[in-house]
Every structure is written in structure tokens, then in C-alpha cells.
C-alpha positions, -999 to +999 in steps of 0.1 A: -597-057+654-606-033+625-578-012+605-584+018+629-582-002+660-551-019+649-536+016+638-545+029+669-528+002+690-497+001+667-494+039+671-496+038+709-469+011+710-497-011+726-489-044+706-462-057+684-471-076+650-451-109+640-455-133+610-473-162+622-480-190+597-490-156+573-510-143+596-501-114+622-498-127+657-504-097+679-483-097+714-485-070+738-455-048+745-449-039+783-469-007+776-494-028+764-494-049+793-494-020+818-525-005+802-546-040+802-533-042+841-550-006+845-584-016+825-584-047+841-584-030+878-608-003+869-632-034+852-628-053+884-636-022+906-666-015+886-677-051+885-675-050+924-697-021+927-721-032+900-727-065+916-726-060+954-760-066+959-759-098+939-750-129+956-720-144+953-736-179+942-760-161+916-729-149+902-709-179+898-743-198+885-746-168+859-711-172+846-715-210+842-743-204+822-727-178+797-693-203+798-716-233+784-734-206+758-701-195+748-690-232+744-718-246+728-731-222+704-767-219+703-768-216+665-756-249+660-785-262+672-809-245+643-829-267+625-829-294+652-858-310+670-875-288+696-859-257+677-843-229+702 
């Protein structure tokens, strides 16, 4: 999180910082939890609209592929045989 984002979140009372082994541990305040719930609800509605025409199985397969890519970054394989 960059400094301006942290400042905005801190001023809005959406997050709280606690010392955690020398690094700040951020937790949502009740106000932050409410804001996250609103954003999540709006995102879910938008996703349903955007992907309404796409079959559920295609959405599941795409999500599974993305999860695998995020769990096993391609850059780890750079320089390996069969460069990607």
C-alpha cells in the first residue's frame, strides 16, 4: 500500500495499525468492514452482469486457471527448457 492510500484509509478510520514483529499489521475497523461489505456487494452485482452470458463451467475453468497461475508464477520457470 502506498503512503497516500495508507493516509486515506487511516484518516477514514477504516483500518487500524498494530505493531507486529516490527511491521505494521493492518486490521479493518467496524467502519472498514462495512465499507468492504458495500464494495464486495457492488462487485458481485457487476460480475453477475458482466458474466451473465458466459456459461458457469467456463467461468469455473477460467478461475481455476488463474488460481494455478497465481500459485505458481510463470517467472519461476524463466530460463527452463521450453521457455514460456
